C-alpha positions as CSV (number, residue, x, y, z in Angstrom):
1,M,59.2,-0.3,9.8
2,L,57.8,-2.9,7.4
3,R,55.2,-3.9,10.0
4,L,54.2,-0.3,10.5
5,L,53.8,0.1,6.8
6,T,51.6,-3.0,6.5
7,V,49.4,-2.0,9.4
8,S,49.0,1.5,7.9
9,A,48.1,0.1,4.5
10,F,45.6,-2.2,6.1
11,I,43.9,0.7,8.0
12,L,43.8,2.7,4.7
13,V,42.1,-0.1,2.8
14,C,39.6,-0.7,5.6
15,S,38.8,3.1,5.7
16,V,38.2,3.2,2.0
17,A,36.1,0.1,2.0
18,A,33.9,1.4,4.9
19,G,33.4,4.7,3.0
20,C,32.0,2.7,0.0
21,A,29.4,0.9,2.1
22,D,25.7,1.8,1.6
23,D,24.7,2.7,5.1
24,D,21.8,4.9,4.1
25,P,18.7,3.7,5.9
26,I,15.5,3.1,3.9
27,T,13.3,6.1,4.2
28,G,9.6,5.7,4.0
29,P,7.4,2.6,4.0
30,I,8.0,-0.3,1.7
31,E,5.0,-0.8,-0.5
32,T,3.4,-4.2,-0.3
33,P,1.3,-5.2,-3.3
34,T,-2.4,-5.4,-2.5
35,E,-4.1,-8.7,-3.4
36,I,-7.3,-8.1,-5.4
37,N,-10.0,-10.7,-5.4
38,E,-12.7,-10.6,-8.0
39,T,-15.7,-12.9,-8.4
40,F,-17.5,-13.5,-11.7
41,T,-20.7,-15.4,-12.1
42,G,-22.8,-16.4,-15.1
43,T,-24.4,-19.1,-17.1
44,V,-23.0,-21.1,-20.0
45,T,-25.6,-22.5,-22.4
46,I,-25.0,-25.6,-24.5
47,L,-22.2,-24.8,-26.9
48,G,-22.2,-21.3,-25.5
49,A,-19.5,-19.1,-23.9
50,S,-19.2,-16.2,-21.4
51,S,-16.3,-13.9,-20.8
52,H,-15.4,-11.5,-18.0
53,V,-12.8,-8.7,-18.2
54,F,-10.5,-7.5,-15.4
55,T,-7.5,-5.1,-15.2
56,T,-4.3,-5.4,-13.3
57,E,-2.3,-2.4,-12.1
58,R,1.1,-4.1,-11.8
59,A,2.9,-7.2,-12.9
60,G,2.5,-10.3,-10.8
61,R,0.8,-13.6,-10.4
62,A,-2.8,-14.1,-11.4
63,D,-4.9,-17.1,-10.3
64,V,-8.2,-18.1,-12.0
65,I,-10.2,-20.5,-9.9
66,L,-13.4,-22.3,-11.1
67,E,-15.2,-22.3,-7.7
68,S,-18.5,-23.8,-8.7
69,L,-20.6,-25.3,-11.5
70,A,-24.4,-26.0,-11.0
71,P,-26.5,-28.0,-11.2
72,D,-23.8,-30.6,-11.9
73,S,-20.6,-29.7,-10.0
74,A,-18.8,-32.5,-11.9
75,A,-19.6,-31.0,-15.3
76,S,-16.6,-30.3,-17.6
77,V,-16.1,-26.9,-19.3
78,S,-13.4,-25.0,-21.1
79,L,-11.7,-22.4,-18.8
80,I,-9.5,-19.8,-20.4
81,F,-7.3,-17.1,-18.9
82,G,-6.3,-14.6,-21.6
83,T,-5.6,-11.0,-22.7
84,W,-8.5,-8.7,-23.6
85,N,-8.0,-7.0,-26.9
86,G,-11.1,-4.8,-26.7
87,S,-13.5,-7.3,-28.4
88,A,-12.3,-10.8,-27.7
89,C,-10.5,-12.9,-25.1
90,Q,-7.2,-14.1,-26.6
91,L,-6.1,-17.2,-24.8
92,I,-2.9,-17.5,-22.8
93,I,-3.8,-20.5,-20.6
94,V,-6.6,-23.0,-21.3
95,N,-8.0,-26.1,-19.7
96,D,-10.6,-27.8,-21.8
97,N,-11.4,-30.3,-19.0
98,A,-12.1,-27.8,-16.2
99,T,-14.3,-28.9,-13.3
100,T,-15.1,-27.4,-10.0
101,G,-11.9,-26.5,-8.2
102,T,-9.7,-26.2,-11.3
103,T,-7.1,-23.4,-11.0
104,L,-5.2,-21.7,-13.8
105,I,-2.0,-19.9,-12.6
106,G,-0.3,-17.3,-14.8
107,N,1.8,-14.1,-14.7
108,A,0.2,-10.9,-15.7
109,S,1.6,-7.5,-16.6
110,A,-0.3,-4.3,-16.0
111,G,-3.3,-4.3,-18.4
112,S,-6.6,-5.9,-19.4
113,F,-7.2,-9.6,-19.1
114,C,-10.1,-11.9,-19.3
115,V,-11.5,-15.2,-18.2
116,R,-13.8,-17.2,-20.4
117,V,-16.0,-20.2,-19.6
118,S,-17.4,-22.2,-22.6
119,D,-19.0,-25.5,-23.5
120,I,-17.1,-27.6,-26.0
121,G,-19.9,-30.2,-26.4
122,R,-19.9,-31.7,-23.0
123,L,-22.8,-29.9,-21.2
124,T,-26.3,-31.4,-21.3
125,E,-28.0,-28.3,-19.8
126,P,-27.3,-24.6,-19.1
127,T,-24.8,-24.4,-16.3
128,T,-24.2,-21.6,-13.8
129,Y,-20.6,-20.9,-12.6
130,T,-18.6,-18.9,-10.2
131,I,-15.0,-17.9,-11.0
132,K,-12.6,-16.2,-8.6
133,V,-9.7,-14.2,-9.9
134,I,-6.8,-13.3,-7.6
135,H,-4.3,-10.8,-8.8
136,F,-2.3,-7.7,-7.8
């Protein structure tokens, strides 16, 4: 009798546990965030600066890559990743020794952001640049 009672209790517990399981299949496609690549180009004059604004639709990683500097690819500039307040680029991440290939990696929420390239006294001539921004 005790054995029958134990088996019955075990079956009851298993039935209740199985009823609590989440067996509902996922309906519809799972959305994969789309990677957005933006390229900005410009020229920085001696002691000058240039900013570019971009927006993100969702939170996620944002990479800022200084792809090129010319005529001197070894030139050093200040590279900033920041938030755009409508009139200025407020810094979040800065590298004052950025050269070709420098990457800034940050996290962005949905909103307006900016990248800024500036000379902090190291350029000897106007310098053109290309920046690639990768975000979601």
